[in-house]
N, C-alpha and C positions, 0 to 999 in steps of 0.2 A: 695534762704534760707539763713537763718540767721550763720554764722558760729563765733558765741563769742569764744572766748582765755583764757580756764580756765588752771592753772598752776596742774597738776594730780597730782605732790607730795605734794603739800601742799593747796588743794582742802578743807578741811574738816576745815582747821584753817584761812583762809584768812577771814579777816572782811571787806575788803577795795575790793570788787568785781573792777574792773577796766571795766566790762562791760559798765556800766552808761556813761563811757567818752569818749568811743571809738565806740560806735555804736551811729549814727546820730538819735536825740530826739523823731523826727517823726515814726521811727522804732524800738523804744525803745521795744515798746508793744509785736510786730514778733519776736524779738529778744528774748527776756525773753522765747515767746512761747515756742521757738525750741533751745533754751539749753538743756531742756528735752527731747528734740526727738532725737537731731543729734549730741548733746557735753557730753559725761557723761563718760570720760575715768578714768576709776577704778573705777566709781559710779555702785554700783549693782543695782540701783532702776529705768531702763530705763523701757520704757512701752513693753509692751508685747501685742502680736498679735496673735487673735488665727482663725486659726490653725495656725502653727510657718511655717516661709517658711528659705529656706538656705540664706543665706548670710551676708554682714558685715553692721554692727549695723547702721554704719554713711556712708558717702559718702564722709568725709571731719573731720579728725582730726586734731584737734591744741595740740603738747604734748612741754609743759614750763619743760628744764632741768633744776633739783636744781643745785643751785652754791654749795652746796655739794659734787654733783656729781666730779666737776672736778677736776681735779688732773693738778693744777696750769691754764693754761687756756686751756687744752687738757681734752679730755675724752680718756680716756686709750680702751686699747682692751678687747671686752666681759666684758665691762663695763655693767649693767643692765642699764637704763634709768627709775631709780625712779618706780614708778609703772604704769608708760605708757603700753598701750597696744591697741589693736586691736582687736575689739570683734567680734567674727562672730559667729553665730547661723548654725550650725549643724544641726538641725531637726531631720529628719528621714534617711537623709543620712546614707549609708552605707560605702561608700567610706572613703576613708583618704584623707584628706584634706592636701598640702602642700602651704606654703608663701613665697613667693620671695619677694624682696623690687627690684626696678631700680637705689636706687644707693647701688655700692657694699661696703661702709663704713657702711652701715645699716643689721640688720638681724634680721628677726623674730623667734621667736621659733614657737613650735608646739601650746603652748597655747595662741598666739598673744601677748607676750611682746616683747617690743623690745629691742635690745642690741646694742651695738655697734663691726663691726666685724672686725674694723680696729681703729685705733689711729686719731681721729678727734682733728686736732690743732686748728683750727680758730670756734669759735661761735660767733664772734661780729656780722655776720649776719644770719636771720635765714636760715634753709636748707628745700627744699620740696622735697618730692620726693614719690612716688607711691608703694603699695603692692598691689600687683595678689595674690589671692587664686585660687590654684586650685587642681580640682580631682585626683585621682589617674588611672580614668580613662578617663582623657580630655574631659567628657561630659559636663563641667560645668568651666565656666569662674568667678570669681568676680571682681572687683577694687575698691580699696579707695586709696585720697592724703591725705598724711601724712604731718604736717606742724611743723619742730622744730627749739624752741628755748630759749633763756635764758630765765629763771625766772625773774620779775622783769621789762623787756621791756616795754614799752606803745609806743602806733602811736604814731608819730608829729602828730599836730594841722593843718597841711595843706593836711594831708589824711584822717582826719574824715569822710570829705563832700563823699570822692572814697567810704570808707569803707561803708558809710551809707546807701550810695543810689545805689552800684554796688556789694559788696562785700555780703551784705545781705538782697536780693531782695528776697522773698518768691517762691518759686515755682508756675508756672500759667497753667493752663488746660488748658487754652484758646487757637485760634492759633493766637496770636499776641506774639512777644516779647516783654522785660521790657523796659523801657527807655536806650538808649543809655548814659554809659557812658564813664568816662576819665581814664587812666590809665595812669600814669604820672612815667617816668622814676625817682627813687631817685638818688636825689645828693650824692655824693659819697665822693665828696671834696669840701670846701669853702675855699674861699681868706678871710683871717684874715688882721688885721691890724698891728700883731704882725709881728719881724722876723722874726719870724720859718716860715714863708711863707703858704704852706697848712695845714689843719687842719683838718684831720678825723672826720665827722660828724657820729655818731652813729646811724641805725635807727631799728625799728622793723617792717619792713612792709610787713604786710601779704596781696597776693591778693587773694580770696579766689576766687571756682569757676565760671565760666560761664555756666548758665543755660539754657539751647538752646530745646522746646519743637517738639517734633517729629510731622510729619506730615503737616506742616505748610505749606499752601496755596500760601504764596507769600507776594507782586509779591519780586522775584527776579533779582537782588540778594538784602540783606536784612540785614542793618550795624547792628553789635551786639556791640563793643567797640570802643572808640578812642585810639590809643595808641599815646603819645608823650609825648617829651624830655623837661626838663626845660631851654634848650638849642637853644630851636630854636628860638628865638629871637636874638640871636648870629649870628648863621651860620644856611645853609641852611642844613636840617638834610632829610635823605632818610631812611623809616621803610618797613623793609621786617619781616615774619613771616617762619618758617621751622617746620618739622614734620609731621608725620601723618595725611593728611588733609591739607597740604599746597602743600609740594612739593616731597613728600611720598606718594607711595600709601594709602588709595587712594586720587587719588589729585585732586586740583581743587575744594575740599568743601569750603574751605573759603582762602579768599582772601584780601587784604590787599591794600590802595594808598599810595605807596610809599611817596608821600608829605603831605598829611592831617592824615597818620596816623588810617584811618578810617577801620578796619576790619568787614568785611563780610561775611554770606552765600549764596554760590549761587546754594543750591538745596535744597528739602526736604528731611530730617533727619528720616533716623529710626534706633530706640534705639534699633531693635531684631537685625538690623546690625552690628551695631555699639554704643557702650551706651556712650562711653568719647574718648575724644582726649586730648593729649597733645601733644602744639604748644609751643613754643617758640618764641621769640618777639626781632628784632634786631634793632639797629638804627646807623646809619652811617653817613659820611660827603658825600660830593659828589663826594670826592675821594677812598669813599669805608674803611678810617677808623674808628673803632669803635669807638664811641663815649661816649657808655653806652653799660654797660655789660648786656647781656643777661637776660630777665625773662621770666617765667616759665607760660605761661596760660593754666588750664586747664577747658576744654569745656563736660559738661555732658547733656548730651540726656533727655529731661522728655519724661517720658513715655505716652503713650494716650493708650484707652483701644479698640486698634483695632488688637484683636488675642482672639480665642475662644478658651478655655480650647479644648484640643487634648486629645484621648485614645489613648496609644499604639497601642491598638487590640482593634478589632469591636466588639469579640464575647472571654469573660475572662469563663477559666473553675474552676469549685471548687469542692470541693466535702465536706462530711460531714456523719458523721455514725447516721444511724436510731435512735431514741430513745436519742438522744442527748439534754443537759440538755439549757435551755435558757441565754444566753451568752457565748455558742461552736460559737470560730471564725470560720470562712467558707474559708476566701479567702480576699485578699484587691486587690480593682479596684483604678487607679492612673492614673489623666489625668496631663499635661504638660501645660501648659498658658505660651507662649514666652515672656506676657507681665512682668513687675517689679514684682519680687515674693515678694517686700518689702511695696509693694501698693496696694489699692485694686482691681487694673487692673491683680493684676496676682494671688490673693486671692481666689481658687477655694472651692466650697463648693458640696458637693453630694446629692444626695437625690433618693430613691427606689421610681420610677413612677407606676411600674405596675409588679404583682406576677400572676404567671399561674403554674398551676392550684392554685385555692384558696380555697386549700383542704391541711388540715382540716378547717384551717381561712387564710383569704385574705392576713393575715399581720404573716405568718410565719418568717419573717427575718427581720435587720435594718440594716443604713449602719451610721458610723461614716461622720459626714458634712465634718471633717476637714480632716481625714486620708482617706480615703474611704474604710475600713475595715467592711465585714459585717460578719454578727453572727446571732445566733436566737434570737427570742426574745419570741417564744412560744414551750412547748412542744407537742410532735406526731407526728414529722418526722418517718413513717414506712415504708419502703422499695417496701413492698410486696403490699399499698396501689397506693404511689406513689413515682416513681424511680428517677426523675428529674425534678428540676422546675427551669425555666426560668423567672428573673428577668430584669427589663429594669431602668438603673442608670444613671440620668441624673447630669454632671456636669454645674457649673455656675460661671461665675468668680464673681466680685464687690461683694465677701465674699458673694456666692448667692443671692444676688439682681434680682427677679424677673423684673424689672422694667426697671435694669440698665444695668444688666448684659446680658455676652454671654455665650448661652448653647452648652452643646453635650449632645449625648447618645451613648453607649454602650449597650451591652447583657453578662448578667452573666447567665452561664448554671449553675447550680447544681446539682450533682449526690447526691443520697441518699445512701452510701454504705452500702451494707448488713453487721449483726451481725450474731451470732448465736440463734436467738430469738426463732429458729424452730426444737424440736427435731425431730430425722427421725421417722416416724412410719410405721410397718409392715399392708397388706393390711389383711394378715390375721392370725388367732390365732393359725392355726395349717396348717401343709406344708407336701405331702405323696409323698413317692419315693421311686423305690429299685432299687437295684444293685444286678448283678449276682456276686457270689463267684470269688475268685482269679483275679477278674480285678481292675487295676489299672490309674487312672487320667481318670474316668468315671463322668461325671456329672449325679446327681442322682436325684437334684428338686432342684430349682430353686425361691428363696426369693424373692417378689418386694414389693416393698418400696417405701414410700410418703415423700417427706420434699419440705417447702416453700421456701425457703432460696435458694439464687440465685445460679445457676446449676453451676458443675465442679468448684467449690472451698471449700478450706476447711470445709466452713460452710454448703456444703449439700453434697459431699463425704460420702457414709456411710462407714462403718468399722464394720463388723460380727465377732461374737467371740460365740463359742461353750462353755455353761458354766456347761454342763450335759448330759449324757448319753455317752460320750466317753474315756471313764481313758485310752484307749489303744493308741489312736490317730488316728485311722481309720480313721478320716472326716476331713478335711478344707472346710473354704468358703472362695473362691474367689468374689471380687469385681469386677458387670462389669461396666468399664469407662466410659460408654455411656449412660445405663441405670441405673444404679446405684445397679442394682438388684446382690441379692447375688445369688453363685455357690454350694450348697453342690457336692463337689469332693471326691471321695476317694483316699486316699494317700498310702494307706496302705492295703495290701488284704484282706478280710472277708473269715469266711470259715462256711458254711454251717451247718456242722456238729454241729460246737460251738455254734452257736447263729444266729438263724434265724431271727431277727429283732433288729432295735435300736431306742432309742428313745431318742432324742436329744433335748435338751433347748437353744437356740438360742438370742445373747442379739442384737441389732445392734444400734450406735452410731455414730456421728460424730469425722471427725480426727480433729475439732478444740472443744473448750470444750465449751458447752451453755455458754451463758451470763449472768453475776450475776442476780439472782433472778429469773431465769429463770428454772421451774422445770423440771423435764426428763416426761415422758408420759409411760402411761401404755401399751400402743401397741406396744413399743418397745422390747418387747420379745414376744416370739413364740415359740409353738414345731413341732419337727419336725421326722416324722415317718418315717424310711427304711426299708425296709423288704430285704432279702437277698434271691437272688433265686440260686438253686440247679444248678450244670453244673457237668456233667459228667468227674472228676479229673483221671490224669493220674498217673500210679503207681508209687511208690515213691521206692527207694533204700534207708535203714534205713544208712548204711554208703557209702555215695561216696563223696570221691573216696574208695574206701574197699583197706589196704593194708595186704598182704601174703609174707610171706618170706619160701624161699627154696633153697637146695643148688643145682647149676650148675648142669646139666648132669643127672638133673630127667627123666627117662625112659617115651617114649609115654604109650601112655592108663590109667596115673595116676590122680589119682582123687586128684584138690587140695584144691579146697573148693565147697559151694553151696552161688550163688551169684543170692539172690531172692529179689522181692520188694513186696511192702505191698501196697494195693488199699485204699487210702483215702475213697472213698464212703462205709462207712459202713451199711448204710443201706440198700445196694442194694450189692446182691451176685454175682459177675462178677467172670470171668477166666481169668488168667494171661498167657501169650506167652511170652517165652524168645527168643529172633536170636542174631547174632551177628555183628556189628556195623563195627567195626573196631579191626583188628588184623594183624597189618605190618608182624610178620613170620609166619604167620599162624601155631603157633604153639597149638592154642584152640581151644576146641568147647567146647555150651553149652547145657545141655538138657532142650529141649523145655518146660516140664510142671514145673522142679520144680528147673532150675535155675543151676544146679551142673557144675562145670568148670571141665573139664579135659584135659590131654594134649596129642598131634598129633606127636609131636616129642621131640627130647632132648632140653633141656632148655638149653641156652649158653651164659654164661657171657659176651663174649668177642663176640657176636654176634654185628652188628654197626645197629640192632634194640633194642640194652640196651641202656641207654639212664643212668649217672650215679647206675650203679647196676640196674638199675628199667626197667622192661621190662609193657609198659602198653597197654590195651585193654578196647575195651569200647562196651558194651552189651546195647539193647534194651528189653523193657517189655513193652506189649501190651495187654489192657486189649477186652474184648467183649461187650464194651456199646456202649451207637448209641448217636455220632459218635463214635467212638475206640478214644481212648489216650495212648497215648505212654510215655514212661517215658525212659530216659538215668542213665545209671551208669557208672562208670569205675573202673575198676580191676589195682589194681600196685601190681608187684609180685616182691620183692627183691631179686634178685638171689645171694645167697653164694657163695664166690669164692672157689672154689677146684683147687690144681694143676695139670692140666693137660694141662700144655703148657711146652715145654724144653726153656731154656733159647737161643736166638741167639747173636752169634758174633759181637759185633761191635769195628772197622771196617772191612771190608772185603779184602782190598787192601790197602798196605802200600809199603814204601819206606825204604831202608838202606843202609849203605856205605859199600863195601866191606871190609874194613880195619875196626875192633872192636876200636870204643873210646869212652868215656865217655856220648859224646852227642848224640849218635848212637844207638839209643833204640827208641822199640815204645809203644804206649799208646794203651792198646786194655781195653773193658771191654763188656756187654752185656745189651739186653733188652728182656724183660719178659713179655707176654701179660694178666699173671697172676698179681694179686694184691697179697702187703705186706700180711701174712707171706710167701706165696707162690712165693713169686721174689729173690730178694737179701737177704742179700750178697751172694755174687758169689765166687766159687770156679773153676781155673785156672791152665788146668798142661797139660803136653805134653803125649802122649801116648808111651806106650815101643817101642811099632811098626809102621813104622822101624826102626832101631836101629841110621839110621842115624840122624832121629831127634833131639831126645836128644844130640847127640852126638855135633852136628851144633850149636843147639839152645839151651836155656834157658828162665825162664818167674820166676819173680821176682812179690810177691802180693805187693802192694801198700796198697789198704783199702778193703772194704769190693767192692766196685764197680770197684775198677780198680787195672791191672796187669801192667805189662811191657815185654815186648819182645825183645831180643837180642841177639845178636850172642856169643856163646860162645868160638868160637875158634876165631884166632886176625883175620884169614882173610879167605875171601869168595870169591868164583870168580863170576865177576858180571852176570847175567844171573836173570830169572824170577822164582822163589821158590813156591809151593804149601803145608804150614805149618801145618799140622793138631793142632787142640788145641780143649782138652775136655774139659767144660762150666758144672757145676753142680748150678742150685739153691738149695735154704731152705727149700721148704717142706718137707712135710711128710707122705710119703716119698718123699727123693729130686729126682729131673731127671735131667739128662746128658743125653750134646749132642753135638758130634762130629762136628766141624767145621773147615771151612779151611779157612784160611787168605793168601792171594796171595801178595808175602812180592817181590819188586823190588829190586833186591844188584844192585848197582852200583858203577863207579868211584865217588870219592866228591872232593871241592875242600878245601881249610881250612877252609871255613864257615860251612861246612858240608853238604853244598849242590850237588846234582848230577848233575855234570855236562853232555854240550851236546850231546859228544861223548860218554859219558859212558848211557847216555839215549838211546839213537841209539842202541846201542850196544846188550843194556839188550831189549829192547824190541820184542817181540816176539809175533808172531797171532795164535792166536785159529786156530783150526779145521774148525769151520764154517766160518771164515773170509776168511782160504785159499778155500775151496770150492767154496764161493761166488764168489772169484778173479776167477777160473777156471771154473768156468759155461760165467759169463760174457764175457774170450776171445773168450771160444768155438762159443755162439752166435753170435760175432763179427766178427770172420772170415767167420762161413756160409752163414753170410748176404754179406758180400765181396765176396765171391766164388757165392752165386745166380747172384749178379749182371753181372758178367765175364759172366756166360754163356748167362742170357738175352742177354748182348749186341751183341754177336755172333752169337747168334740165327736168331735175327736183323736183322743183317749185312748179313747173309745167304739169307735172304726169299727176300731182296732187290736185290741181284744178279740175283737173280731163276725169278724174276715174270716178265713176258714180256712188254714193251709198248705199251700205246695205238697207237700212232704215232710214224713217222720216227725223232730220235732223231735230224737231221738235218732241218725237215720240224717244227721241235716242236721253234717257236719264240717266246713263253712266258715272255723270260726274257729275249729279243730283244725288244718288241714294247714299245713304249712311245707313251705319249698323243698325237693325231695327230691333236687337237682341240690347239691346243697352236701355238700362230701365235706371231713374237717380229722381231724388226727392224734390231738383230744381238746382239754383245757382248756389244756395245756402245749406244746402242737405250734402255738403261732400263729405263730412265729418262720420257717416255713418252710421251714429250714435245706437248704438246693438239694444240700450232698453225700451228703445223705441218699438223692437218687436213683441216685446212680452205686454200683458194685457193691463197697462195704465189704471190706477184705481183712482187717482186724483183728476184725471183731465175732463171737463166736461163734456167735450165730445161722447166721450165713452159712457158717461151717464145714461144717453137715452136706452143703449142696448140693455137686455132683460135680465135678471138679474140672477138669474139661474144659471148664468154664464159665467164662468171663473178662469177657465182653462181654454187656449186659442189652436189647443194640437189634436182634439180630441171633438167628435161628435158627439153632441150633446142627446141626451134621451128624450125628448118630447116631439109630440104631433108636429108635422112639419107643415109649414103654411101653404095656404092659398094661392097661387098667380093669376091675374087675367087671363082668358082665352081671347084666343084674336080673332075677330071676324072671319069667316070664310072669304069676303069682298071687301076688302076694308077699303076705305073711301082714301083718297091723299090725305086731308084734314085731320084724317082721326092718328096716323101716327104717332105725333107729338104727345099726344094722352097716353097711348098705348105703352111708352117707353117709358112716362113718369110713372105710371102705376106698375110695371116691371119694376124700377127702379127702387121704388118705395115700398114693393115686396121685398127683395132684396134684402136690402137695408135694415127690415125687420123681422128676418127670417134668422135664425141663431143657428140654422142648421143647415146652410147655404155654404156650401164649400167655397175656398178651402180651408181646413181646420187645422190650419199650423197658422207661424209667425205670418204670416202675410196677409192674412184677415185685416189686418190695420193698413189698408189700402188708402185712406182718405186724407192720412197725415201727412203732407209734403214739408212738414217742415215751415216754423215761422217765420211771419211774413215773406211765404214765397211769390214767386211774378205770376204764377199759373195760377189761375180760379178752378171753384172748384167745378168737380165734372156734375154733381149736381145743378149746377146751374144751365148745366143746357137746358134749351126750350125751344123745340123741334118745332111748333107749334104757336111760336110766338110772334110770328110775321108770314104772311103771307106774302107778301113782296121780295122774300129773298131770291139773290141771283144767283143760281147754281151753276152758270156757266163756267165759271173760269175750272171746274173740275174736269173741261175737254182740255184744259192745256196742260193739266196732272200725269198724264203719261196713260198707256195702255191698262194699268193698274189700278184706276179710277174709272175705267171707262164705266166699269156695271153702275156706279153712283152718279157720274154724268145720266148713264141715258134715264136712270130711275128717280131724279129729282129736276135734270135740265128738259126731259122731252114730255113733262108731264101733263101742259098743257097741249101738245101735237096728239096725245092719244086722246 
């Protein structure tokens, strides 16, 4: 690829284009051809490619800075670089594109123009950096290279061959690399003959990118370029490269021979994996000293057509209204090709392969080959005929070339959406129905309708309106959401006696308006005839409730009013009978035939059955129809108050200090069950009898409702006093009531409150309380007396009742359980080891040596026991027992054979003596008379030993 250098600040005014001097002659034609394609800084006349592909218009830009832009030898901050800019084709991208520079001294504005972000102090040598374009969603990244140099610089003659042979080599689409070229480090200093020593030589050396095709077959490593320093003839130079692809990930893609400087690629490259590499070449001596400044190497991977266009989805869904005009946009299908979008490899073309069904014509749709937008091409879309079309769309790269391009397909499902192009039509011009009178909420007729639009949409949903025959609004039509039928419903009762039939005019339409140009149908209007059925109606009270006014105290059998009902069935003669439904006080009765109301008791306004001066009763009117109908009426009697209740004094009890003082007084008032004007204001006065009342007390009027009672005398002895007071209301005539107020007079403290001593002294019990206390005392005394008598009688019965047995022979209180066996007071731990035969106990050593187990009978001859004489003498009993005991002790075969054989061990230190110590014949003077005192159980022993001498 050739990269000529043009001054963008003066591109239109330069006459001496340096292109011919800087490009090798044999590549001049190629360079001139590529100028228009890749280097057009500020020129709007670049080539256009259809379809448009987003990305930079060039992969390498050379920008010359005009000397008028410099401030001295520097570029100031925020200074724009003349008209230098990078051109980015946005095409159909909707995301925002941002630009980034690899050199922090330079920036790129959103329009692609370049400017200095910082002050640049030295432009004696060209500056090269990379510009990256990035979408807001980071789905795509584009890169390009910018070379910045001062205007008017020319390349040295020594570099012409390098530039001609290497820098401007055109791209190759074959799997071999261009001829290797040599890149020489520029000499920064040159020895002069003057005494000034080193003299700086300025150069404008542009190193164009290195282009490498992807998917090369090798052999590898494949040499790309040779890096050399012009000092390699004087000293030994070592070469190296750094950057992504060399010593940074992905590593070992590029290598360099440190001695010869030959740089090679080690494996096939994939442009879709990485499109460019930025390396830096270094030259040092054998000691590692830098001999040349690093140079930048930009390597671009040349794209090959190795990727098919890929649709994001295999099935795309779109929609278009029926009846759409040709050219209506339907949907867009987009295929992405991973190859270079600026080259034919990545330029995708679209076409429709098939349409199904072919109704009304096979080509109802077309697709834009560059954008993939599908639109209608013919009229005649009708959802009622075809509701969905299926298109097979093919995407081919190489600008749609079927011979060289790669293809892929996807399916487009286009749904024809409904419009309201079919008005609803009623199935009949006349509908019939009937309704009973007075019925509400009843469906009387069903209107059926048909509509060819899409069901359950506003274009199909029916709306019914009654446009005639129902001026009073008795009917409405509700739409069935499932069937779309219209249900004529009664919303206001109809009366057969007033109107026996209705003739309704009904119009049906849709929720959505008909589409433009679609006329309404004559079948959208129909008539509905509704007949009213006569039914037996309940009698109706004309005034319900009916209010009448009477004074309270009306006596019984007084006629109040006639509460009669009317039968609405005018065409049928029926009889009405009356009865009482509710009468809380049972004060009224009604005549069954004419409805006359009379009283059965006195009407009392102060009764709890009267609410707000109104007494309410409910009556029934029943006709003799089939079936009978019942009407209900309410009679309200407003009772006018009369002065028939005396006022009552309030309060009934109070307390007062025994000594008269200004604060010692009682406020009194009255309550009256009557209402105004038969209640207050009240008159309070003391009666003239007994005379002590007016002598000790006095009343002063405060207002019409309250008065004050206080002592007339300076001191009144503490106690409970009953003071009579006359209270009169304001009725005509007034009523007077003699009421009693109980006043407790007591000593008071300085605050006017009764003291505790005074309260006790003045307290007194009434007669009822005293009688109750006496009765309680009498009951308690009677209960105590009865208890004492019962106890004495019970004691007497116990003394006179004979015992069944002799008290001395009654041993029930002395007998304990005989089955308790223990080893004494100190043998309560029950040491189970004693139940086995001990080997070391002394008292066991006397046993026969052959006995070792006590739970089985030994196999030895049995011992001989002494024989008792036939007529034993009482004195020989002791010897007989001792002989038998000795024989049992020495008999190993004597039972029991279990662990209870150790019967003679009773614990250490037991208070009980040994059984062997019993000696029946030790004393002939033993007294056994005490055995007679042990009860009947020891009677045998008592007879045996106690009565020996008598025998």
